[in-house]
C-alpha positions as CSV (number, residue, x, y, z in Angstrom):
1,M,17.0,-2.8,126.5
2,F,15.5,-0.1,123.4
3,S,13.8,2.2,124.5
4,G,10.4,3.3,123.0
5,K,11.8,5.0,119.9
6,K,14.8,3.5,120.2
7,R,12.3,0.1,119.7
8,T,10.9,2.4,116.6
9,R,14.0,3.7,114.6
10,A,15.8,0.5,114.6
11,R,12.1,-1.6,113.3
12,S,12.1,1.2,110.4
13,A,16.0,0.6,109.5
14,W,15.3,-2.5,109.6
15,L,12.1,-2.6,107.2
16,L,13.7,-0.2,105.2
17,L,16.6,-2.5,104.8
18,C,14.2,-5.0,104.0
19,G,12.7,-3.2,102.0
20,L,16.1,-2.0,100.0
21,V,16.7,-6.0,99.5
22,V,13.5,-6.7,97.8
23,V,14.1,-3.8,95.8
24,V,17.8,-5.1,94.8
25,G,16.4,-8.5,94.4
26,T,13.8,-7.6,92.6
27,A,15.7,-5.3,90.3
28,T,18.3,-8.0,90.1
29,F,15.8,-10.7,88.7
30,A,14.4,-8.3,86.1
31,S,17.7,-7.6,85.0
32,A,18.5,-11.3,84.7
33,A,14.9,-11.9,83.3
34,Q,15.5,-9.7,80.9
35,A,18.6,-10.8,80.2
36,A,17.2,-14.6,79.6
37,D,14.8,-12.6,77.3
38,K,17.2,-11.6,74.7
39,S,19.5,-14.8,75.5
40,Q,19.2,-15.5,71.7
41,Q,21.1,-13.8,69.1
42,A,21.5,-12.4,65.1
43,Y,23.5,-10.7,63.5
44,W,21.6,-8.7,61.0
45,A,23.0,-8.9,57.2
46,G,20.1,-7.0,55.5
47,F,18.2,-7.8,52.3
48,A,19.4,-10.7,50.0
49,Y,18.2,-12.3,47.2
50,T,17.3,-16.4,47.2
51,A,18.3,-16.8,43.4
52,E,21.1,-15.3,41.1
53,Q,20.7,-12.4,39.0
54,S,19.4,-14.1,36.1
55,A,16.5,-15.7,38.0
56,V,15.7,-12.3,40.1
57,E,15.2,-10.7,37.1
58,A,13.1,-13.1,35.5
59,S,10.8,-14.5,38.4
60,T,10.9,-11.0,40.0
61,P,11.0,-8.6,37.2
62,R,9.3,-5.0,38.8
63,A,10.6,-5.8,42.2
64,A,14.4,-6.0,41.0
65,T,13.8,-2.7,38.9
66,V,12.6,-0.9,42.1
67,L,15.7,-2.3,44.2
68,K,18.1,-1.6,41.2
69,A,16.8,2.0,40.4
70,R,16.5,2.9,44.6
71,G,19.2,0.6,45.9
72,L,19.6,-1.6,48.9
73,A,21.4,0.7,51.0
74,P,18.2,3.2,52.0
75,L,16.0,0.0,51.9
76,N,18.3,-1.8,54.7
77,Q,18.6,1.6,56.9
78,A,14.7,1.4,56.4
79,L,14.4,-2.3,58.0
80,W,17.1,-1.6,60.5
81,A,15.7,1.8,61.6
82,R,11.7,-0.2,62.1
83,L,13.9,-3.1,64.0
84,K,15.2,-0.6,66.4
85,A,12.3,1.2,66.9
86,K,10.2,-2.4,67.8
87,P,12.6,-5.1,68.0
88,P,11.7,-8.7,68.8
89,A,10.7,-9.6,72.4
90,T,13.2,-12.6,72.5
91,L,15.7,-12.1,70.4
92,E,18.8,-9.5,70.3
93,L,19.4,-8.4,66.8
94,I,23.4,-7.4,66.4
95,D,23.7,-4.6,63.4
96,Q,27.1,-5.9,62.0
97,P,28.3,-6.6,58.6
98,L,29.0,-10.1,57.3
99,A,32.1,-8.9,56.6
100,M,33.4,-8.8,60.1
101,L,32.1,-11.9,61.0
102,D,35.1,-14.4,60.8
103,G,33.4,-17.7,61.0
104,T,35.2,-18.6,63.8
105,T,31.5,-19.0,65.8
106,S,28.3,-20.5,64.6
107,A,26.8,-17.2,64.9
108,T,23.3,-16.6,63.6
109,V,22.5,-14.4,60.8
110,L,19.3,-12.3,59.6
111,A,18.4,-11.5,56.2
112,T,15.4,-10.4,54.6
113,A,15.8,-12.5,51.7
114,L,13.1,-11.6,48.0
115,D,11.3,-14.7,46.7
116,R,8.8,-14.2,44.3
117,E,6.3,-11.8,43.1
118,L,2.7,-11.3,41.5
119,V,1.1,-9.0,39.0
120,S,-2.3,-9.7,38.0
121,I,-4.5,-6.6,35.8
122,E,-8.0,-7.6,34.7
123,P,-10.6,-5.3,33.4
124,I,-13.8,-5.3,35.5
125,G,-16.1,-3.3,33.1
126,G,-14.7,0.2,32.6
127,Q,-11.8,0.2,35.4
128,Y,-9.0,-2.3,36.1
129,K,-8.1,-4.6,39.2
130,V,-4.2,-4.7,39.7
131,L,-3.0,-7.2,42.2
132,V,0.1,-6.6,43.3
133,E,2.1,-9.6,45.2
134,V,5.9,-9.4,46.6
135,A,6.6,-12.5,49.2
136,L,9.6,-12.7,51.2
137,Q,10.9,-14.5,54.0
138,A,12.9,-13.4,57.4
139,L,15.6,-16.1,56.8
140,F,17.9,-16.9,60.1
141,F,21.1,-19.4,58.7
142,D,24.0,-20.4,60.6
143,F,27.1,-18.6,59.1
144,R,29.8,-21.2,60.1
145,E,27.7,-24.2,58.6
146,R,25.9,-22.3,55.9
147,Q,22.6,-24.1,57.0
148,V,19.3,-22.4,57.4
149,V,17.5,-22.4,60.7
150,A,14.6,-21.3,60.3
151,S,12.3,-18.8,58.2
152,Y,9.3,-16.5,58.8
153,P,7.4,-16.2,55.4
154,I,6.4,-12.6,54.7
155,T,3.9,-11.6,51.8
156,L,3.1,-7.9,51.2
157,Q,0.1,-7.3,48.8
158,R,-1.8,-4.2,47.3
159,I,-5.3,-4.2,45.7
160,D,-5.7,-1.1,44.0
161,V,-8.8,-0.4,41.3
162,M,-7.2,2.0,38.6
163,E,-9.5,4.4,35.7
164,Y,-7.1,3.2,33.2
165,L,-4.4,0.2,31.9
166,P,-1.6,1.2,34.0
167,D,2.2,0.6,32.7
168,E,5.9,-0.3,33.8
169,D,5.9,2.7,35.6
170,D,2.7,2.2,37.8
171,I,3.6,-1.1,39.2
172,D,7.1,0.0,39.8
173,A,5.3,2.4,42.2
174,I,3.0,0.6,43.8
175,V,6.2,-2.3,44.5
176,A,8.4,0.2,45.4
177,D,5.7,1.6,48.0
178,L,5.6,-1.8,49.6
179,L,9.0,-2.2,50.0
180,Y,10.5,1.0,51.0
181,G,7.4,2.5,52.5
182,N,6.2,3.5,55.8
183,A,2.9,2.4,55.9
184,A,1.3,-0.8,58.4
185,T,1.7,-2.8,54.4
186,G,5.0,-2.0,53.6
187,L,8.4,-4.1,54.5
188,P,9.7,-2.6,57.5
189,Q,6.7,-2.7,59.5
190,V,5.8,-5.9,58.8
191,L,9.2,-7.2,59.0
192,A,9.4,-5.9,62.6
193,D,5.4,-7.7,63.3
194,T,6.1,-10.6,61.7
195,L,9.6,-10.9,64.1
196,A,8.1,-9.7,66.8
197,K,7.8,-13.1,68.8
198,A,10.2,-14.7,66.7
199,Q,12.5,-17.5,68.6
200,L,15.3,-19.3,67.2
201,P,14.6,-22.9,67.8
202,A,17.3,-25.5,70.1
203,A,19.4,-27.5,68.4
204,S,16.9,-30.1,70.2
205,T,14.1,-28.8,68.3
206,R,12.0,-31.1,65.6
207,R,11.3,-28.8,62.1
208,L,8.4,-28.3,60.0
209,Q,8.3,-27.8,56.3
210,V,5.8,-27.4,53.7
211,G,7.0,-30.0,50.9
212,E,4.6,-31.2,48.2
213,V,1.9,-28.8,46.6
214,T,0.0,-30.7,43.8
215,L,-3.3,-29.9,41.8
216,S,-6.1,-32.4,40.7
217,D,-6.7,-32.2,36.6
218,A,-10.0,-30.6,37.6
219,V,-8.2,-27.6,39.4
220,R,-5.8,-27.6,36.0
221,A,-8.3,-26.7,34.3
222,K,-10.1,-23.6,36.1
223,L,-6.7,-21.9,36.2
224,P,-6.7,-18.7,34.0
225,D,-4.1,-18.4,31.0
226,A,-2.5,-15.7,32.7
227,V,-1.8,-18.3,36.5
228,D,1.6,-20.0,35.7
229,E,0.5,-23.4,37.4
230,K,4.4,-23.9,38.6
231,M,4.2,-20.4,40.0
232,L,0.6,-21.0,41.8
233,R,2.2,-24.6,43.7
234,A,5.1,-22.3,44.9
235,T,2.5,-19.5,46.0
236,L,0.4,-22.1,47.7
237,A,3.4,-23.4,49.4
238,H,4.9,-19.8,50.5
239,E,1.3,-19.2,52.0
240,L,0.6,-22.2,53.6
241,S,4.2,-21.9,55.7
242,K,3.2,-18.5,56.4
243,T,0.1,-19.1,58.0
244,L,1.6,-22.3,59.7
245,S,4.6,-19.4,61.5
246,S,2.0,-16.8,61.9
247,N,-0.6,-18.9,63.3
248,T,1.7,-21.2,65.8
249,G,4.1,-18.8,66.1
250,I,7.1,-20.9,65.2
251,G,9.8,-20.5,62.3
252,L,9.7,-23.3,59.5
253,L,12.1,-24.5,57.3
254,P,11.9,-22.7,53.4
255,P,9.2,-24.8,51.5
256,A,10.6,-27.2,49.1
257,S,9.1,-25.6,46.3
258,G,10.3,-22.7,45.0
259,Q,14.0,-20.9,45.6
260,A,14.5,-24.3,47.8
261,I,15.8,-26.8,45.3
262,G,17.4,-30.4,46.1
263,G,18.3,-29.6,50.1
264,A,20.2,-25.9,49.5
265,M,19.2,-22.3,48.4
266,A,21.2,-19.2,47.6
267,A,21.8,-15.9,49.3
268,R,23.1,-13.2,47.9
269,F,23.8,-9.7,49.6
270,A,24.2,-6.2,48.9
271,D,27.6,-6.9,48.6
272,G,27.9,-8.7,46.0
273,K,28.8,-12.4,48.1
274,V,26.8,-15.5,47.2
275,Y,26.4,-18.1,50.2
276,Q,25.2,-21.6,49.4
277,L,22.8,-22.4,52.4
278,K,22.0,-26.3,53.5
279,I,18.3,-27.0,54.4
280,P,18.4,-29.4,56.9
281,E,16.4,-32.6,56.6
282,P,12.7,-31.7,58.2
283,D,11.6,-33.9,61.5
284,Y,7.6,-33.6,59.9
285,V,6.8,-32.4,56.1
286,V,3.1,-30.7,55.2
287,K,2.2,-31.9,52.0
288,L,-1.5,-30.2,50.4
289,R,-3.3,-31.2,47.1
290,L,-5.5,-28.6,46.0
291,D,-8.4,-30.9,44.9
292,A,-11.3,-28.5,43.5
293,L,-12.5,-25.9,43.0
294,K,-16.6,-24.5,42.8
295,N,-18.7,-21.6,42.9
296,G,-22.9,-21.1,42.3
297,V,-25.4,-18.6,43.0
298,I,-26.7,-19.2,46.5
299,N,-29.3,-16.3,46.4
300,E,-30.3,-13.6,43.6
301,T,-32.6,-10.4,44.0
302,P,-33.2,-7.5,41.1
303,A,-30.5,-5.8,42.8
304,M,-27.9,-8.4,44.0
305,K,-26.8,-11.8,43.9
306,T,-24.7,-13.7,47.0
307,M,-22.5,-16.3,45.6
308,L,-20.7,-19.1,47.4
309,F,-16.7,-20.3,46.9
310,G,-16.2,-23.6,47.7
311,A,-12.1,-25.1,48.1
312,F,-11.4,-28.4,48.9
313,F,-8.1,-29.8,49.6
314,Q,-6.6,-32.7,51.2
315,A,-3.9,-31.8,54.3
316,T,-1.4,-34.4,55.2
317,V,1.5,-34.5,57.8
318,V,4.5,-37.3,57.5
319,E,7.5,-37.6,59.6
320,P,9.3,-38.6,56.4
321,F,12.1,-40.8,58.3
322,S,9.4,-43.4,59.5
323,G,6.9,-43.4,57.2
324,K,4.3,-42.0,60.2
325,V,1.1,-40.5,59.1
326,F,-0.1,-37.8,61.6
327,F,-2.8,-36.2,59.9
328,D,-3.9,-37.2,56.7
329,Q,-8.1,-35.7,56.0
330,P,-10.0,-34.2,52.9
331,L,-10.9,-30.3,54.4
332,R,-13.0,-27.8,52.7
333,K,-13.7,-23.8,52.9
334,G,-16.5,-22.0,51.7
335,A,-17.0,-18.3,51.5
336,T,-19.6,-15.6,50.1
337,K,-19.5,-12.7,47.8
338,V,-22.1,-10.3,47.2
339,V,-21.9,-9.1,43.5
340,P,-23.8,-6.1,42.6
341,A,-26.9,-6.2,39.5
342,T,-24.7,-3.3,37.6
343,Q,-21.7,-5.4,38.0
344,W,-21.7,-7.7,34.5
345,H,-18.2,-9.4,35.4
346,V,-17.1,-11.9,38.5
347,D,-13.3,-12.5,38.9
348,Q,-14.1,-16.4,39.9
349,W,-10.5,-17.0,39.8
350,S,-9.6,-14.1,42.6
351,A,-12.5,-15.3,44.9
352,S,-11.7,-19.1,44.1
353,Y,-7.9,-18.1,45.1
354,E,-8.4,-15.9,48.2
355,T,-11.1,-18.9,49.4
356,T,-8.4,-21.5,49.5
357,L,-5.8,-19.3,51.5
358,A,-8.6,-19.0,53.5
359,G,-8.6,-22.6,54.4
360,L,-5.2,-23.0,54.3
361,D,-5.4,-20.5,57.2
362,A,-8.5,-22.7,59.1
363,F,-6.0,-25.3,58.6
364,A,-3.3,-23.7,60.1
365,G,-5.9,-22.4,63.2
366,A,-7.0,-25.9,64.3
367,A,-3.3,-26.7,64.3
368,A,-2.1,-24.1,66.3
369,R,-5.6,-24.8,69.0
370,R,-6.8,-21.5,67.7
371,A,-10.5,-20.3,69.1
372,D,-12.8,-20.7,66.2
373,S,-11.3,-24.2,64.7
374,K,-13.6,-25.6,66.2
375,A,-16.5,-24.4,64.8
376,W,-14.2,-24.9,61.1
377,L,-14.1,-28.6,61.9
378,N,-17.6,-29.4,63.0
379,E,-18.0,-28.4,59.1
380,Q,-15.8,-31.3,57.3
381,K,-17.2,-33.7,55.7
382,P,-16.5,-36.8,56.5
383,G,-14.9,-35.4,59.5
384,G,-16.1,-37.4,62.9
385,K,-13.9,-39.6,65.2
386,P,-11.0,-39.6,62.9
387,L,-10.9,-36.1,62.3
388,Q,-10.7,-35.3,66.1
389,Q,-8.1,-37.7,66.8
390,Q,-6.0,-36.6,64.0
391,T,-5.9,-33.0,65.1
392,Q,-4.8,-33.5,68.4
393,A,-1.9,-35.5,67.2
394,L,-0.8,-32.8,64.7
395,Q,-1.4,-30.4,68.2
396,E,0.8,-32.2,69.7
397,L,3.6,-32.4,66.9
398,I,3.4,-29.0,66.5
399,T,4.2,-28.5,70.3
400,S,6.8,-30.6,69.7
401,C,8.7,-27.9,66.9
402,R,8.4,-25.3,69.5
């Protein structure tokens, strides 16, 4: 028999042993959980273009000039440094040149691909409003199969007011800061933020793509001379893809509008290699028709006036193979703008465009069951039970794409 002291020591030893088992077991479990969290891998391929050189210079002249002057090597270094500092939560990125991939495995590759740019300079009084946008995508593709896996759209934007008419050097400086800069609005940080919760879809995961974007005759009639209709449709497709991705957390296939033509797209890298990437058939397609852009003054005082801008659009979600319609509803979004009496010119197009983007974000928020979507859905006309039923069907569809 044990004495009291011996029993105490034996019990202490036993508790210590149990503690060690728990600690080791917990550590092993934690290690396994961490390994599971990083079970997905992608090879970092750096910056790429989604078009041939001539097309890049035509569609993104300012970005092309900046990238040629500064080089892709410094940009790739800045992007990779930020990705190392803030890696994706569930995705392990491997910094390995594409040349080292021999094609014997179906390795997934990540590239940051340039799509388009927008430069708008508008005189307002004695000043100039400058809008610069650069659109890109974090593009995942299967290196062996040369097939797109998923796309996470990115839009970099800067709005400035200048006392003088900016020239190309001024615009290039803004573009350079957007691409190479360390600010929260710069590409390195935005890319890291975009990929923070990125997940690669499984083979059985259903795929979503933004398809046709159309404009009504009434909207076409309101387009400023400087706005190209084809570019606007591609821009809206990109922005709808971006807000669907950011709200739902899923990677979409590249939009059918823009550089993705005929189920394929090009990816050209810093070493000069060009890969023709196949875009798989989507399981679901989101279509957008912009029906009307309206505005009016709802309140006016000697000091200011309040304007209401409205965007009216039709969102349709279908299954191409069967033709089944999951969602097909007229939607609207309103936004107010307060204009001082001293401002004689109102940029109505920019306000209408921003209202449209807000409408697309509201639609994506409803698809993702965002907390504020219920109030927006209640504002829709005719709305009612058909809208509620189709919204629920859309939300279930999004769940199947995760």
